PDB file with one MODEL, atoms N, CA, C and O in Angstrom:
MODEL        1
ATOM      1  N   MET A   1       4.544  -3.040  20.449  1.00  0.00           N
ATOM      2  CA  MET A   1       3.249  -2.389  20.450  1.00  0.00           C
ATOM      3  C   MET A   1       2.445  -2.936  19.265  1.00  0.00           C
ATOM      4  O   MET A   1       2.915  -2.904  18.127  1.00  0.00           O
ATOM      5  N   PRO A   2       1.260  -3.428  19.526  1.00  0.00           N
ATOM      6  CA  PRO A   2       0.426  -3.908  18.413  1.00  0.00           C
ATOM      7  C   PRO A   2       0.183  -2.803  17.380  1.00  0.00           C
ATOM      8  O   PRO A   2       0.172  -1.618  17.712  1.00  0.00           O
ATOM      9  N   VAL A   3      -0.005  -3.201  16.161  1.00  0.00           N
ATOM     10  CA  VAL A   3      -0.127  -2.264  15.049  1.00  0.00           C
ATOM     11  C   VAL A   3      -1.204  -1.216  15.293  1.00  0.00           C
ATOM     12  O   VAL A   3      -0.959  -0.023  15.118  1.00  0.00           O
ATOM     13  N   TRP A   4      -2.393  -1.652  15.696  1.00  0.00           N
ATOM     14  CA  TRP A   4      -3.485  -0.687  15.833  1.00  0.00           C
ATOM     15  C   TRP A   4      -3.256   0.280  16.984  1.00  0.00           C
ATOM     16  O   TRP A   4      -3.680   1.432  16.898  1.00  0.00           O
ATOM     17  N   GLU A   5      -2.601  -0.147  18.056  1.00  0.00           N
ATOM     18  CA  GLU A   5      -2.288   0.782  19.141  1.00  0.00           C
ATOM     19  C   GLU A   5      -1.342   1.865  18.650  1.00  0.00           C
ATOM     20  O   GLU A   5      -1.513   3.045  18.956  1.00  0.00           O
ATOM     21  N   HIS A   6      -0.351   1.453  17.890  1.00  0.00           N
ATOM     22  CA  HIS A   6       0.594   2.423  17.323  1.00  0.00           C
ATOM     23  C   HIS A   6      -0.142   3.380  16.386  1.00  0.00           C
ATOM     24  O   HIS A   6       0.014   4.597  16.489  1.00  0.00           O
ATOM     25  N   TRP A   7      -0.930   2.837  15.485  1.00  0.00           N
ATOM     26  CA  TRP A   7      -1.644   3.637  14.487  1.00  0.00           C
ATOM     27  C   TRP A   7      -2.607   4.615  15.165  1.00  0.00           C
ATOM     28  O   TRP A   7      -2.651   5.791  14.801  1.00  0.00           O
ATOM     29  N   ASN A   8      -3.364   4.145  16.131  1.00  0.00           N
ATOM     30  CA  ASN A   8      -4.347   4.976  16.815  1.00  0.00           C
ATOM     31  C   ASN A   8      -3.696   6.075  17.652  1.00  0.00           C
ATOM     32  O   ASN A   8      -4.331   7.092  17.929  1.00  0.00           O
ATOM     33  N   ALA A   9      -2.456   5.889  18.053  1.00  0.00           N
ATOM     34  CA  ALA A   9      -1.754   6.902  18.841  1.00  0.00           C
ATOM     35  C   ALA A   9      -1.244   8.057  17.984  1.00  0.00           C
ATOM     36  O   ALA A   9      -0.872   9.100  18.520  1.00  0.00           O
ATOM     37  N   LEU A  10      -1.220   7.889  16.661  1.00  0.00           N
ATOM     38  CA  LEU A  10      -0.735   8.938  15.763  1.00  0.00           C
ATOM     39  C   LEU A  10      -1.806  10.003  15.547  1.00  0.00           C
ATOM     40  O   LEU A  10      -3.002   9.713  15.598  1.00  0.00           O
ATOM     41  N   THR A  11      -1.373  11.221  15.308  1.00  0.00           N
ATOM     42  CA  THR A  11      -2.307  12.279  14.910  1.00  0.00           C
ATOM     43  C   THR A  11      -2.730  12.028  13.463  1.00  0.00           C
ATOM     44  O   THR A  11      -2.106  11.231  12.763  1.00  0.00           O
ATOM     45  N   GLY A  12      -3.773  12.695  13.019  1.00  0.00           N
ATOM     46  CA  GLY A  12      -4.229  12.543  11.640  1.00  0.00           C
ATOM     47  C   GLY A  12      -3.140  12.796  10.619  1.00  0.00           C
ATOM     48  O   GLY A  12      -2.910  11.956   9.749  1.00  0.00           O
ATOM     49  N   PRO A  13      -2.453  13.950  10.702  1.00  0.00           N
ATOM     50  CA  PRO A  13      -1.373  14.191   9.733  1.00  0.00           C
ATOM     51  C   PRO A  13      -0.242  13.157   9.821  1.00  0.00           C
ATOM     52  O   PRO A  13       0.337  12.787   8.800  1.00  0.00           O
ATOM     53  N   ALA A  14       0.066  12.698  11.014  1.00  0.00           N
ATOM     54  CA  ALA A  14       1.117  11.679  11.163  1.00  0.00           C
ATOM     55  C   ALA A  14       0.673  10.360  10.536  1.00  0.00           C
ATOM     56  O   ALA A  14       1.489   9.653   9.945  1.00  0.00           O
ATOM     57  N   ARG A  15      -0.612  10.019  10.658  1.00  0.00           N
ATOM     58  CA  ARG A  15      -1.132   8.814   9.997  1.00  0.00           C
ATOM     59  C   ARG A  15      -1.000   8.940   8.489  1.00  0.00           C
ATOM     60  O   ARG A  15      -0.544   8.018   7.812  1.00  0.00           O
ATOM     61  N   ARG A  16      -1.407  10.099   7.968  1.00  0.00           N
ATOM     62  CA  ARG A  16      -1.310  10.319   6.521  1.00  0.00           C
ATOM     63  C   ARG A  16       0.132  10.184   6.064  1.00  0.00           C
ATOM     64  O   ARG A  16       0.399   9.524   5.060  1.00  0.00           O
ATOM     65  N   ASP A  17       1.072  10.799   6.783  1.00  0.00           N
ATOM     66  CA  ASP A  17       2.481  10.743   6.400  1.00  0.00           C
ATOM     67  C   ASP A  17       3.028   9.318   6.495  1.00  0.00           C
ATOM     68  O   ASP A  17       3.799   8.888   5.637  1.00  0.00           O
ATOM     69  N   ALA A  18       2.629   8.587   7.537  1.00  0.00           N
ATOM     70  CA  ALA A  18       3.069   7.196   7.685  1.00  0.00           C
ATOM     71  C   ALA A  18       2.507   6.342   6.555  1.00  0.00           C
ATOM     72  O   ALA A  18       3.193   5.463   6.033  1.00  0.00           O
ATOM     73  N   TRP A  19       1.250   6.606   6.178  1.00  0.00           N
ATOM     74  CA  TRP A  19       0.648   5.869   5.065  1.00  0.00           C
ATOM     75  C   TRP A  19       1.405   6.157   3.776  1.00  0.00           C
ATOM     76  O   TRP A  19       1.706   5.239   3.013  1.00  0.00           O
ATOM     77  N   ARG A  20       1.714   7.425   3.530  1.00  0.00           N
ATOM     78  CA  ARG A  20       2.446   7.780   2.301  1.00  0.00           C
ATOM     79  C   ARG A  20       3.790   7.072   2.241  1.00  0.00           C
ATOM     80  O   ARG A  20       4.177   6.554   1.194  1.00  0.00           O
ATOM     81  N   GLU A  21       4.501   7.049   3.364  1.00  0.00           N
ATOM     82  CA  GLU A  21       5.819   6.402   3.408  1.00  0.00           C
ATOM     83  C   GLU A  21       5.681   4.893   3.175  1.00  0.00           C
ATOM     84  O   GLU A  21       6.422   4.317   2.379  1.00  0.00           O
ATOM     85  N   ALA A  22       4.742   4.262   3.863  1.00  0.00           N
ATOM     86  CA  ALA A  22       4.542   2.819   3.692  1.00  0.00           C
ATOM     87  C   ALA A  22       4.101   2.501   2.270  1.00  0.00           C
ATOM     88  O   ALA A  22       4.547   1.511   1.689  1.00  0.00           O
ATOM     89  N   ASP A  23       3.239   3.322   1.712  1.00  0.00           N
ATOM     90  CA  ASP A  23       2.765   3.108   0.351  1.00  0.00           C
ATOM     91  C   ASP A  23       3.908   3.206  -0.650  1.00  0.00           C
ATOM     92  O   ASP A  23       3.991   2.397  -1.574  1.00  0.00           O
ATOM     93  N   ALA A  24       4.780   4.175  -0.480  1.00  0.00           N
ATOM     94  CA  ALA A  24       5.929   4.325  -1.382  1.00  0.00           C
ATOM     95  C   ALA A  24       6.852   3.105  -1.301  1.00  0.00           C
ATOM     96  O   ALA A  24       7.326   2.610  -2.324  1.00  0.00           O
ATOM     97  N   ARG A  25       7.103   2.626  -0.084  1.00  0.00           N
ATOM     98  CA  ARG A  25       7.937   1.418   0.069  1.00  0.00           C
ATOM     99  C   ARG A  25       7.267   0.221  -0.588  1.00  0.00           C
ATOM    100  O   ARG A  25       7.914  -0.571  -1.274  1.00  0.00           O
ATOM    101  N   HIS A  26       5.975   0.101  -0.371  1.00  0.00           N
ATOM    102  CA  HIS A  26       5.214  -1.017  -0.921  1.00  0.00           C
ATOM    103  C   HIS A  26       5.267  -1.012  -2.452  1.00  0.00           C
ATOM    104  O   HIS A  26       5.496  -2.050  -3.072  1.00  0.00           O
ATOM    105  N   LEU A  27       5.055   0.155  -3.053  1.00  0.00           N
ATOM    106  CA  LEU A  27       5.048   0.252  -4.508  1.00  0.00           C
ATOM    107  C   LEU A  27       6.428   0.035  -5.121  1.00  0.00           C
ATOM    108  O   LEU A  27       6.531  -0.339  -6.290  1.00  0.00           O
ATOM    109  N   ALA A  28       7.478   0.260  -4.358  1.00  0.00           N
ATOM    110  CA  ALA A  28       8.839   0.068  -4.860  1.00  0.00           C
ATOM    111  C   ALA A  28       9.259  -1.405  -4.864  1.00  0.00           C
ATOM    112  O   ALA A  28      10.216  -1.769  -5.548  1.00  0.00           O
ATOM    113  N   LEU A  29       8.568  -2.241  -4.123  1.00  0.00           N
ATOM    114  CA  LEU A  29       8.991  -3.641  -4.005  1.00  0.00           C
ATOM    115  C   LEU A  29       9.074  -4.388  -5.332  1.00  0.00           C
ATOM    116  O   LEU A  29      10.093  -5.033  -5.580  1.00  0.00           O
ATOM    117  N   PRO A  30       8.061  -4.341  -6.202  1.00  0.00           N
ATOM    118  CA  PRO A  30       8.188  -5.084  -7.464  1.00  0.00           C
ATOM    119  C   PRO A  30       9.374  -4.614  -8.325  1.00  0.00           C
ATOM    120  O   PRO A  30       9.955  -5.407  -9.066  1.00  0.00           O
ATOM    121  N   ASP A  31       9.724  -3.341  -8.225  1.00  0.00           N
ATOM    122  CA  ASP A  31      10.857  -2.828  -8.995  1.00  0.00           C
ATOM    123  C   ASP A  31      12.197  -3.209  -8.384  1.00  0.00           C
ATOM    124  O   ASP A  31      13.241  -3.007  -9.004  1.00  0.00           O
ATOM    125  N   SER A  32      12.179  -3.757  -7.176  1.00  0.00           N
ATOM    126  CA  SER A  32      13.434  -4.092  -6.501  1.00  0.00           C
ATOM    127  C   SER A  32      13.977  -5.455  -6.926  1.00  0.00           C
ATOM    128  O   SER A  32      15.063  -5.849  -6.500  1.00  0.00           O
ATOM    129  N   VAL A  33      13.236  -6.171  -7.754  1.00  0.00           N
ATOM    130  CA  VAL A  33      13.702  -7.466  -8.265  1.00  0.00           C
ATOM    131  C   VAL A  33      13.865  -7.374  -9.774  1.00  0.00           C
ATOM    132  O   VAL A  33      13.216  -6.557 -10.427  1.00  0.00           O
ATOM    133  N   ASP A  34      14.736  -8.217 -10.328  1.00  0.00           N
ATOM    134  CA  ASP A  34      14.950  -8.155 -11.778  1.00  0.00           C
ATOM    135  C   ASP A  34      13.784  -8.808 -12.526  1.00  0.00           C
ATOM    136  O   ASP A  34      12.903  -9.413 -11.917  1.00  0.00           O
ATOM    137  N   GLY A  35      13.794  -8.678 -13.835  1.00  0.00           N
ATOM    138  CA  GLY A  35      12.680  -9.135 -14.667  1.00  0.00           C
ATOM    139  C   GLY A  35      12.338 -10.604 -14.508  1.00  0.00           C
ATOM    140  O   GLY A  35      11.160 -10.954 -14.432  1.00  0.00           O
ATOM    141  N   SER A  36      13.336 -11.470 -14.455  1.00  0.00           N
ATOM    142  CA  SER A  36      13.041 -12.902 -14.324  1.00  0.00           C
ATOM    143  C   SER A  36      12.474 -13.223 -12.940  1.00  0.00           C
ATOM    144  O   SER A  36      11.577 -14.056 -12.811  1.00  0.00           O
ATOM    145  N   GLN A  37      12.993 -12.568 -11.919  1.00  0.00           N
ATOM    146  CA  GLN A  37      12.441 -12.758 -10.578  1.00  0.00           C
ATOM    147  C   GLN A  37      11.000 -12.237 -10.523  1.00  0.00           C
ATOM    148  O   GLN A  37      10.127 -12.867  -9.926  1.00  0.00           O
ATOM    149  N   ARG A  38      10.766 -11.095 -11.142  1.00  0.00           N
ATOM    150  CA  ARG A  38       9.433 -10.505 -11.151  1.00  0.00           C
ATOM    151  C   ARG A  38       8.445 -11.432 -11.867  1.00  0.00           C
ATOM    152  O   ARG A  38       7.297 -11.565 -11.441  1.00  0.00           O
ATOM    153  N   ALA A  39       8.891 -12.069 -12.952  1.00  0.00           N
ATOM    154  CA  ALA A  39       8.013 -12.974 -13.692  1.00  0.00           C
ATOM    155  C   ALA A  39       7.629 -14.190 -12.850  1.00  0.00           C
ATOM    156  O   ALA A  39       6.531 -14.726 -12.998  1.00  0.00           O
ATOM    157  N   ALA A  40       8.521 -14.620 -11.976  1.00  0.00           N
ATOM    158  CA  ALA A  40       8.253 -15.784 -11.128  1.00  0.00           C
ATOM    159  C   ALA A  40       7.575 -15.413  -9.811  1.00  0.00           C
ATOM    160  O   ALA A  40       7.053 -16.286  -9.117  1.00  0.00           O
ATOM    161  N   LEU A  41       7.579 -14.157  -9.470  1.00  0.00           N
ATOM    162  CA  LEU A  41       7.061 -13.694  -8.189  1.00  0.00           C
ATOM    163  C   LEU A  41       5.549 -13.896  -8.090  1.00  0.00           C
ATOM    164  O   LEU A  41       4.811 -13.578  -9.022  1.00  0.00           O
ATOM    165  N   ARG A  42       5.102 -14.421  -6.966  1.00  0.00           N
ATOM    166  CA  ARG A  42       3.673 -14.545  -6.677  1.00  0.00           C
ATOM    167  C   ARG A  42       3.423 -13.834  -5.350  1.00  0.00           C
ATOM    168  O   ARG A  42       4.103 -14.086  -4.355  1.00  0.00           O
ATOM    169  N   ILE A  43       2.444 -12.948  -5.356  1.00  0.00           N
ATOM    170  CA  ILE A  43       2.143 -12.121  -4.195  1.00  0.00           C
ATOM    171  C   ILE A  43       0.917 -12.699  -3.508  1.00  0.00           C
ATOM    172  O   ILE A  43      -0.129 -12.853  -4.139  1.00  0.00           O
ATOM    173  N   PRO A  44       1.031 -13.025  -2.212  1.00  0.00           N
ATOM    174  CA  PRO A  44      -0.136 -13.561  -1.494  1.00  0.00           C
ATOM    175  C   PRO A  44      -1.262 -12.534  -1.464  1.00  0.00           C
ATOM    176  O   PRO A  44      -1.034 -11.353  -1.204  1.00  0.00           O
ATOM    177  N   TYR A  45      -2.462 -12.993  -1.731  1.00  0.00           N
ATOM    178  CA  TYR A  45      -3.623 -12.119  -1.728  1.00  0.00           C
ATOM    179  C   TYR A  45      -4.807 -12.945  -1.255  1.00  0.00           C
ATOM    180  O   TYR A  45      -4.755 -14.174  -1.300  1.00  0.00           O
ATOM    181  N   PHE A  46      -5.867 -12.300  -0.806  1.00  0.00           N
ATOM    182  CA  PHE A  46      -6.993 -13.057  -0.259  1.00  0.00           C
ATOM    183  C   PHE A  46      -7.603 -14.008  -1.281  1.00  0.00           C
ATOM    184  O   PHE A  46      -8.172 -15.033  -0.906  1.00  0.00           O
ATOM    185  N   SER A  47      -7.493 -13.684  -2.562  1.00  0.00           N
ATOM    186  CA  SER A  47      -8.044 -14.552  -3.605  1.00  0.00           C
ATOM    187  C   SER A  47      -7.052 -15.626  -4.047  1.00  0.00           C
ATOM    188  O   SER A  47      -7.388 -16.476  -4.871  1.00  0.00           O
ATOM    189  N   GLY A  48      -5.844 -15.593  -3.509  1.00  0.00           N
ATOM    190  CA  GLY A  48      -4.803 -16.554  -3.860  1.00  0.00           C
ATOM    191  C   GLY A  48      -3.590 -15.834  -4.407  1.00  0.00           C
ATOM    192  O   GLY A  48      -3.635 -14.619  -4.602  1.00  0.00           O
ATOM    193  N   PRO A  49      -2.501 -16.554  -4.661  1.00  0.00           N
ATOM    194  CA  PRO A  49      -1.274 -15.932  -5.166  1.00  0.00           C
ATOM    195  C   PRO A  49      -1.498 -15.257  -6.520  1.00  0.00           C
ATOM    196  O   PRO A  49      -2.140 -15.815  -7.410  1.00  0.00           O
ATOM    197  N   LEU A  50      -0.954 -14.041  -6.655  1.00  0.00           N
ATOM    198  CA  LEU A  50      -1.123 -13.271  -7.886  1.00  0.00           C
ATOM    199  C   LEU A  50       0.227 -12.936  -8.496  1.00  0.00           C
ATOM    200  O   LEU A  50       1.213 -12.749  -7.784  1.00  0.00           O
ATOM    201  N   SER A  51       0.262 -12.861  -9.828  1.00  0.00           N
ATOM    202  CA  SER A  51       1.453 -12.358 -10.515  1.00  0.00           C
ATOM    203  C   SER A  51       1.550 -10.853 -10.253  1.00  0.00           C
ATOM    204  O   SER A  51       0.594 -10.251  -9.762  1.00  0.00           O
ATOM    205  N   VAL A  52       2.666 -10.254 -10.567  1.00  0.00           N
ATOM    206  CA  VAL A  52       2.838  -8.815 -10.355  1.00  0.00           C
ATOM    207  C   VAL A  52       1.804  -8.010 -11.157  1.00  0.00           C
ATOM    208  O   VAL A  52       1.196  -7.104 -10.589  1.00  0.00           O
ATOM    209  N   PRO A  53       1.576  -8.295 -12.444  1.00  0.00           N
ATOM    210  CA  PRO A  53       0.550  -7.533 -13.166  1.00  0.00           C
ATOM    211  C   PRO A  53      -0.862  -7.712 -12.586  1.00  0.00           C
ATOM    212  O   PRO A  53      -1.639  -6.759 -12.530  1.00  0.00           O
ATOM    213  N   GLU A  54      -1.184  -8.927 -12.161  1.00  0.00           N
ATOM    214  CA  GLU A  54      -2.499  -9.145 -11.545  1.00  0.00           C
ATOM    215  C   GLU A  54      -2.627  -8.337 -10.263  1.00  0.00           C
ATOM    216  O   GLU A  54      -3.634  -7.670 -10.027  1.00  0.00           O
ATOM    217  N   TYR A  55      -1.589  -8.412  -9.443  1.00  0.00           N
ATOM    218  CA  TYR A  55      -1.614  -7.668  -8.184  1.00  0.00           C
ATOM    219  C   TYR A  55      -1.694  -6.169  -8.447  1.00  0.00           C
ATOM    220  O   TYR A  55      -2.412  -5.454  -7.747  1.00  0.00           O
ATOM    221  N   ALA A  56      -0.969  -5.691  -9.443  1.00  0.00           N
ATOM    222  CA  ALA A  56      -0.974  -4.257  -9.758  1.00  0.00           C
ATOM    223  C   ALA A  56      -2.381  -3.786 -10.125  1.00  0.00           C
ATOM    224  O   ALA A  56      -2.764  -2.668  -9.779  1.00  0.00           O
ATOM    225  N   SER A  57      -3.144  -4.610 -10.810  1.00  0.00           N
ATOM    226  CA  SER A  57      -4.505  -4.196 -11.163  1.00  0.00           C
ATOM    227  C   SER A  57      -5.390  -4.110  -9.927  1.00  0.00           C
ATOM    228  O   SER A  57      -6.185  -3.178  -9.808  1.00  0.00           O
ATOM    229  N   TYR A  58      -5.269  -5.060  -9.004  1.00  0.00           N
ATOM    230  CA  TYR A  58      -6.011  -4.963  -7.742  1.00  0.00           C
ATOM    231  C   TYR A  58      -5.560  -3.730  -6.963  1.00  0.00           C
ATOM    232  O   TYR A  58      -6.380  -2.978  -6.436  1.00  0.00           O
ATOM    233  N   ARG A  59      -4.263  -3.539  -6.901  1.00  0.00           N
ATOM    234  CA  ARG A  59      -3.693  -2.434  -6.142  1.00  0.00           C
ATOM    235  C   ARG A  59      -4.166  -1.085  -6.689  1.00  0.00           C
ATOM    236  O   ARG A  59      -4.488  -0.179  -5.920  1.00  0.00           O
ATOM    237  N   LEU A  60      -4.207  -0.954  -8.003  1.00  0.00           N
ATOM    238  CA  LEU A  60      -4.644   0.294  -8.615  1.00  0.00           C
ATOM    239  C   LEU A  60      -6.084   0.617  -8.240  1.00  0.00           C
ATOM    240  O   LEU A  60      -6.408   1.765  -7.938  1.00  0.00           O
ATOM    241  N   SER A  61      -6.941  -0.388  -8.260  1.00  0.00           N
ATOM    242  CA  SER A  61      -8.341  -0.121  -7.912  1.00  0.00           C
ATOM    243  C   SER A  61      -8.470   0.287  -6.452  1.00  0.00           C
ATOM    244  O   SER A  61      -9.239   1.195  -6.138  1.00  0.00           O
ATOM    245  N   GLU A  62      -7.746  -0.354  -5.564  1.00  0.00           N
ATOM    246  CA  GLU A  62      -7.776   0.021  -4.146  1.00  0.00           C
ATOM    247  C   GLU A  62      -7.178   1.411  -3.943  1.00  0.00           C
ATOM    248  O   GLU A  62      -7.714   2.225  -3.190  1.00  0.00           O
ATOM    249  N   GLN A  63      -6.085   1.668  -4.609  1.00  0.00           N
ATOM    250  CA  GLN A  63      -5.411   2.965  -4.492  1.00  0.00           C
ATOM    251  C   GLN A  63      -6.319   4.094  -4.962  1.00  0.00           C
ATOM    252  O   GLN A  63      -6.362   5.162  -4.351  1.00  0.00           O
ATOM    253  N   SER A  64      -7.036   3.854  -6.040  1.00  0.00           N
ATOM    254  CA  SER A  64      -7.919   4.881  -6.589  1.00  0.00           C
ATOM    255  C   SER A  64      -8.959   5.335  -5.581  1.00  0.00           C
ATOM    256  O   SER A  64      -9.279   6.520  -5.495  1.00  0.00           O
ATOM    257  N   VAL A  65      -9.476   4.401  -4.834  1.00  0.00           N
ATOM    258  CA  VAL A  65     -10.520   4.719  -3.864  1.00  0.00           C
ATOM    259  C   VAL A  65      -9.936   5.231  -2.553  1.00  0.00           C
ATOM    260  O   VAL A  65     -10.348   6.280  -2.057  1.00  0.00           O
ATOM    261  N   HIS A  66      -8.994   4.508  -1.997  1.00  0.00           N
ATOM    262  CA  HIS A  66      -8.575   4.780  -0.625  1.00  0.00           C
ATOM    263  C   HIS A  66      -7.499   5.845  -0.481  1.00  0.00           C
ATOM    264  O   HIS A  66      -7.361   6.412   0.602  1.00  0.00           O
ATOM    265  N   ALA A  67      -6.744   6.138  -1.503  1.00  0.00           N
ATOM    266  CA  ALA A  67      -5.767   7.232  -1.400  1.00  0.00           C
ATOM    267  C   ALA A  67      -6.491   8.542  -1.153  1.00  0.00           C
ATOM    268  O   ALA A  67      -6.039   9.371  -0.363  1.00  0.00           O
ATOM    269  N   TRP A  68      -7.603   8.725  -1.823  1.00  0.00           N
ATOM    270  CA  TRP A  68      -8.398   9.936  -1.616  1.00  0.00           C
ATOM    271  C   TRP A  68      -8.889   9.996  -0.177  1.00  0.00           C
ATOM    272  O   TRP A  68      -8.847  11.056   0.447  1.00  0.00           O
ATOM    273  N   ASP A  69      -9.353   8.875   0.356  1.00  0.00           N
ATOM    274  CA  ASP A  69      -9.817   8.828   1.751  1.00  0.00           C
ATOM    275  C   ASP A  69      -8.731   9.328   2.699  1.00  0.00           C
ATOM    276  O   ASP A  69      -8.991  10.148   3.580  1.00  0.00           O
ATOM    277  N   VAL A  70      -7.523   8.831   2.511  1.00  0.00           N
ATOM    278  CA  VAL A  70      -6.419   9.178   3.404  1.00  0.00           C
ATOM    279  C   VAL A  70      -6.064  10.656   3.262  1.00  0.00           C
ATOM    280  O   VAL A  70      -5.846  11.341   4.261  1.00  0.00           O
ATOM    281  N   GLU A  71      -6.007  11.138   2.052  1.00  0.00           N
ATOM    282  CA  GLU A  71      -5.613  12.515   1.811  1.00  0.00           C
ATOM    283  C   GLU A  71      -6.610  13.526   2.394  1.00  0.00           C
ATOM    284  O   GLU A  71      -6.201  14.509   3.011  1.00  0.00           O
ATOM    285  N   VAL A  72      -7.891  13.295   2.204  1.00  0.00           N
ATOM    286  CA  VAL A  72      -8.877  14.291   2.626  1.00  0.00           C
ATOM    287  C   VAL A  72      -9.324  14.136   4.079  1.00  0.00           C
ATOM    288  O   VAL A  72      -9.893  15.064   4.653  1.00  0.00           O
ATOM    289  N   ALA A  73      -9.079  13.001   4.659  1.00  0.00           N
ATOM    290  CA  ALA A  73      -9.539  12.767   6.041  1.00  0.00           C
ATOM    291  C   ALA A  73      -8.922  13.749   7.027  1.00  0.00           C
ATOM    292  O   ALA A  73      -9.544  14.082   8.036  1.00  0.00           O
ATOM    293  N   VAL A  74      -7.720  14.212   6.751  1.00  0.00           N
ATOM    294  CA  VAL A  74      -7.058  15.120   7.695  1.00  0.00           C
ATOM    295  C   VAL A  74      -6.893  16.538   7.135  1.00  0.00           C
ATOM    296  O   VAL A  74      -6.202  17.373   7.718  1.00  0.00           O
ATOM    297  N   ASP A  75      -7.536  16.787   6.003  1.00  0.00           N
ATOM    298  CA  ASP A  75      -7.470  18.117   5.388  1.00  0.00           C
ATOM    299  C   ASP A  75      -8.611  18.965   5.937  1.00  0.00           C
ATOM    300  O   ASP A  75      -9.780  18.671   5.684  1.00  0.00           O
ATOM    301  N   SER A  76      -8.286  19.997   6.673  1.00  0.00           N
ATOM    302  CA  SER A  76      -9.320  20.827   7.297  1.00  0.00           C
ATOM    303  C   SER A  76     -10.139  21.626   6.270  1.00  0.00           C
ATOM    304  O   SER A  76     -11.253  22.056   6.568  1.00  0.00           O
ATOM    305  N   ALA A  77      -9.598  21.822   5.083  1.00  0.00           N
ATOM    306  CA  ALA A  77     -10.334  22.552   4.045  1.00  0.00           C
ATOM    307  C   ALA A  77     -11.384  21.645   3.451  1.00  0.00           C
ATOM    308  O   ALA A  77     -12.122  22.057   2.556  1.00  0.00           O
TER     309      ALA A  77
ENDMDL
END
């Protein structure tokens, strides 16, 4: 099943929960490698390969904006 078909078939709360789970897995990845591997790691990004600290700064800015979107989009209050 293509990604968007799967995503669109989920209810709002199920989307939020799936996002939280995927986000937690994603954030755990840099910690899953040792220090020397992390220093050599380059993460593909639209602007080109990034080091872990560079990627973390991009990720933080995106997280700051879009985590709120996900959380409140399905909150009836």
